[in-house]
Each structure stands twice: as structure tokens, then as C-alpha cells.
Kinemage of the C-alpha trace (Angstrom):
@kinemage 1
@onewidth
@group {chain A} dominant
@subgroup {mainchain}
@vectorlist {calphas} color= white
{ca met a 1} P -31.768 -5.179 -28.114
{ca leu a 2} L -28.223 -5.730 -26.921
{ca arg a 3} L -27.254 -4.057 -23.706
{ca pro a 4} L -23.763 -2.697 -23.437
{ca phe a 5} L -21.668 -4.177 -20.725
{ca phe a 6} L -18.986 -2.409 -18.800
{ca ile a 7} L -15.832 -3.874 -17.447
{ca val a 8} L -15.483 -2.692 -13.904
{ca glu a 9} L -11.862 -2.299 -12.992
{ca met a 10} L -10.900 -2.922 -9.430
{ca pro a 11} L -9.132 -0.006 -7.789
{ca phe a 12} L -5.460 -0.053 -6.918
{ca tyr a 13} L -4.158 0.988 -3.546
{ca ile a 14} L -0.950 2.333 -2.158
{ca tyr a 15} L -0.594 1.464 1.471
{ca ile a 16} L 1.659 2.058 4.420
{ca leu a 17} L 2.134 -0.589 7.063
{ca lys a 18} L 3.686 -0.066 10.469
{ca ser a 19} L 5.237 -2.643 12.769
{ca asp a 20} L 5.067 -1.929 16.476
{ca ser a 21} L 7.584 -4.656 17.282
{ca ser a 22} L 10.337 -3.414 14.965
{ca asp a 23} L 9.239 0.258 14.614
{ca lys a 24} L 9.595 -0.122 10.830
{ca ser a 25} L 7.275 1.050 8.078
{ca tyr a 26} L 6.611 -0.403 4.636
{ca ile a 27} L 5.144 1.295 1.553
{ca gly a 28} L 3.612 -0.782 -1.239
{ca his a 29} L 0.796 -1.056 -3.757
{ca ser a 30} L -1.793 -3.734 -4.410
{ca lys a 31} L -5.111 -4.480 -6.023
{ca asp a 32} L -6.353 -6.425 -2.981
{ca leu a 33} L -5.399 -4.531 0.152
{ca asp a 34} L -6.772 -6.969 2.740
{ca asn a 35} L -5.075 -9.959 1.130
{ca arg a 36} L -1.798 -8.077 0.798
{ca val a 37} L -1.728 -7.111 4.490
{ca ala a 38} L -2.408 -10.763 5.361
{ca glu a 39} L 0.536 -11.817 3.154
{ca his a 40} L 2.821 -9.420 5.017
{ca asn a 41} L 1.653 -10.794 8.352
{ca asn a 42} L 2.106 -14.392 7.152
{ca asn a 43} L 5.742 -13.712 6.169
{ca lys a 44} L 5.095 -14.048 2.413
{ca asn a 45} L 7.105 -10.898 1.653
{ca lys a 46} L 10.885 -11.036 2.005
{ca ala a 47} L 11.230 -7.347 2.946
{ca thr a 48} L 8.778 -7.593 5.847
{ca arg a 49} L 9.398 -11.181 6.958
{ca asn a 50} L 9.796 -11.639 10.731
{ca lys a 51} L 9.415 -7.907 11.413
{ca gly a 52} L 5.693 -7.836 12.125
{ca pro a 53} L 2.939 -7.952 13.047
{ca trp a 54} L 2.053 -5.315 10.487
{ca arg a 55} L -0.914 -2.979 10.699
{ca pro a 56} L -2.149 -0.624 7.986
{ca val a 57} L -1.820 3.033 8.964
{ca phe a 58} L -2.625 4.745 5.648
{ca his a 59} L -3.889 4.031 2.146
{ca glu a 60} L -4.945 5.872 -1.009
{ca val a 61} L -7.100 4.607 -3.895
{ca phe a 62} L -6.236 4.936 -7.609
{ca asp a 63} L -8.001 4.036 -10.838
{ca ser a 64} L -4.904 2.600 -12.496
{ca arg a 65} L -1.867 0.606 -11.471
{ca ser a 66} L 0.460 3.110 -13.114
{ca asp a 67} L -0.960 5.972 -11.014
{ca ala a 68} L -0.595 3.898 -7.845
{ca met a 69} L 2.994 2.992 -8.743
{ca lys a 70} L 3.885 6.639 -9.397
{ca arg a 71} L 2.500 7.644 -6.009
{ca glu a 72} L 4.291 4.748 -4.283
{ca lys a 73} L 7.569 5.757 -5.913
{ca his a 74} L 7.064 9.369 -4.773
{ca leu a 75} L 6.317 8.358 -1.182
{ca lys a 76} L 9.552 6.350 -1.086
{ca thr a 77} L 11.614 9.449 -1.912
{ca gln a 78} L 12.976 11.820 0.707
{ca ile a 79} L 10.363 14.440 -0.210
{ca gly a 80} L 7.557 11.856 0.016
{ca arg a 81} L 8.730 10.631 3.418
{ca leu a 82} L 8.916 14.218 4.679
{ca glu a 83} L 5.342 14.718 3.442
{ca leu a 84} L 4.225 11.622 5.389
{ca lys a 85} L 6.096 12.741 8.511
{ca ser a 86} L 4.508 16.205 8.335
{ca lys a 87} L 1.081 14.508 8.301
{ca glu a 88} L 2.238 12.289 11.211
{ca ile a 89} L 1.693 9.108 9.186
{ca leu a 90} L 5.280 7.943 9.686
């Protein structure tokens, strides 16, 4: 008897990083959160280069990349940033 197999999709994350040295924040999405934070801290991202060290302060998990990207886009708007400030994330 053949057993069905299931493809397990890895979750997608939106994340917010904060830099204590530059007092900046960065919002992004990734499939591998730990690796992505390491890339930011190793100056692999042009937008965050030489502004770290970066530390994660918030993340959310999504089943699909499109859902994560929609949430990321929302958080980058004025309304999204106000939402984050009201929750004292930014």
C-alpha cells in the first residue's frame, strides 16, 4: 500500500530589527529568520550595512510568502508604523 506523502512548507516570517547604535529599525520578511538576522549583522544587506549590530525585536509567522509580504508592506505604511508604536515595538 502506498502511503501519501505531504510536502511540509516552511513558514515565512516578517521581522523587525532594531539597532541600538544608530537607533534605526528595519522591517523585512524571510523564510529563515536566524540566517537573515545574521546576514544583516554581517553587512550583507545594503539598507542595514554599517548601522548595526541588529537585534530582532518582533516577528510574526505566516503560512505563505504572499501573506508575509502583505503584512510587511502594511507595517511599512504610516498606519502600520503607528500600530507598532502603539504596541511599543518601535
